[in-house]
C-alpha positions as CSV (number, residue, x, y, z in Angstrom):
1,X,12.8,14.3,25.1
2,X,14.0,16.4,22.2
3,X,11.5,17.8,19.7
4,X,12.7,15.3,17.1
5,X,12.0,12.4,19.5
6,X,8.6,13.9,20.2
7,X,7.8,14.2,16.5
8,X,8.9,10.6,15.9
9,X,6.9,9.4,18.9
10,X,3.8,11.2,17.7
11,X,4.1,9.8,14.2
12,X,4.7,6.3,15.5
13,X,1.5,6.6,17.5
14,X,-0.5,7.9,14.6
15,X,0.6,5.2,12.3
16,X,0.1,2.4,14.8
17,X,-3.4,3.6,15.9
18,X,-4.6,4.3,12.3
19,X,-3.3,0.9,11.0
20,X,-4.8,-1.0,13.9
21,X,-8.2,0.7,13.5
22,X,-8.4,0.5,9.7
23,X,-6.5,-2.7,9.0
24,X,-4.5,-0.9,6.3
25,X,-0.9,-1.5,5.5
26,X,1.6,1.0,6.7
27,X,2.8,1.5,3.1
28,X,-0.7,2.6,2.0
29,X,-1.1,4.9,5.0
30,X,2.4,6.3,4.4
31,X,1.7,7.0,0.8
32,X,-1.4,8.9,1.8
33,X,0.1,11.1,4.5
34,X,3.7,11.5,3.2
35,X,3.5,10.7,-0.5
36,X,6.2,8.0,0.2
37,X,5.2,4.4,0.8
38,X,8.5,3.8,2.7
39,X,8.1,6.8,5.1
40,X,6.4,4.8,7.9
41,X,9.3,2.3,7.8
42,X,12.1,5.0,7.7
43,X,11.0,8.1,9.6
44,X,12.5,6.9,12.9
45,X,16.0,7.0,11.4
46,X,15.6,10.1,9.3
47,X,16.3,13.7,10.3
48,X,12.9,15.5,10.1
49,X,12.0,19.1,9.4
50,X,9.0,20.7,11.2
51,X,7.4,21.1,7.8
52,X,7.4,17.4,7.2
53,X,5.9,16.7,10.6
54,X,3.3,19.3,10.1
55,X,2.3,18.0,6.7
56,X,2.1,14.4,7.8
57,X,0.1,15.2,10.9
58,X,-2.3,17.5,9.0
59,X,-2.9,14.8,6.4
60,X,-3.5,12.2,9.2
61,X,-6.0,14.7,10.6
62,X,-7.8,14.9,7.2
63,X,-8.1,11.1,6.7
64,X,-8.7,10.2,10.4
65,X,-11.9,8.1,10.8
66,X,-14.6,10.1,12.5
67,X,-15.4,7.3,14.9
68,X,-11.8,6.9,16.1
69,X,-10.6,9.1,18.9
70,X,-7.4,11.1,18.1
71,X,-4.6,9.7,20.3
72,X,-4.0,11.3,23.7
73,X,-0.8,13.2,23.9
74,X,-0.6,14.0,20.2
75,X,-1.8,17.5,19.3
76,X,-4.3,17.4,16.4
77,X,-3.8,20.0,13.8
78,X,-6.4,21.4,11.4
79,X,-6.7,18.9,8.5
80,X,-4.8,19.6,5.3
81,X,-6.4,19.2,1.9
82,X,-5.2,16.0,0.3
83,X,-5.6,14.9,-3.3
84,X,-7.8,12.0,-4.5
85,X,-4.8,9.7,-5.1
86,X,-3.6,10.2,-1.5
87,X,-7.1,9.7,-0.2
88,X,-7.4,6.5,-2.2
89,X,-4.0,5.3,-0.9
90,X,-5.2,5.7,2.7
91,X,-8.0,3.3,1.9
92,X,-10.3,5.1,4.2
93,X,-13.7,5.7,2.8
94,X,-15.0,9.3,3.1
95,X,-18.1,8.6,1.0
96,X,-19.8,6.2,3.4
97,X,-18.5,3.5,5.7
98,X,-20.4,0.8,3.7
99,X,-19.1,2.0,0.3
100,X,-16.7,-0.6,-1.3
101,X,-13.2,0.8,-0.9
102,X,-12.1,-0.3,-4.4
103,X,-14.9,1.6,-6.2
104,X,-13.9,4.7,-8.1
105,X,-15.0,8.1,-6.8
106,X,-18.5,8.8,-8.2
107,X,-18.5,11.7,-10.6
108,X,-21.7,13.2,-9.0
109,X,-20.3,13.3,-5.5
110,X,-18.0,16.2,-4.6
111,X,-14.6,15.2,-3.4
112,X,-14.0,16.0,0.3
113,X,-12.3,19.2,1.2
114,X,-10.7,19.7,4.6
115,X,-12.6,22.0,6.9
116,X,-11.1,25.4,7.6
117,X,-12.6,25.2,11.1
118,X,-10.0,24.6,13.9
119,X,-10.0,21.2,15.3
120,X,-9.5,20.8,19.1
121,X,-7.2,18.3,20.7
122,X,-10.1,15.8,21.1
123,X,-10.8,15.6,17.4
124,X,-14.1,17.4,17.7
């Protein structure tokens, strides 16, 4: 398997597992992790730079639900900081699991910032 095939396989796994666990559309997830709502539908046919792969996997790491195990066989990078628009596009809820997803970000709650702590391959 070439590195490009491995990158594509890893991304396909991340999109599939995240979508199945959250019920979110691929276009919403794609916008959150790649700033491109069509990325999930087109990355398999595109040439891809390592920087693109790193950015997308780091953003997945940042929005990955805490109760969802990171997929086996996919190295988990440290989470990348993502902006509020991307976070909202992912439709995950970092405030609290019971918080309505369509509510605006409360002004008195700080926005999440990705940890600078390394993340091991098990998502811990």
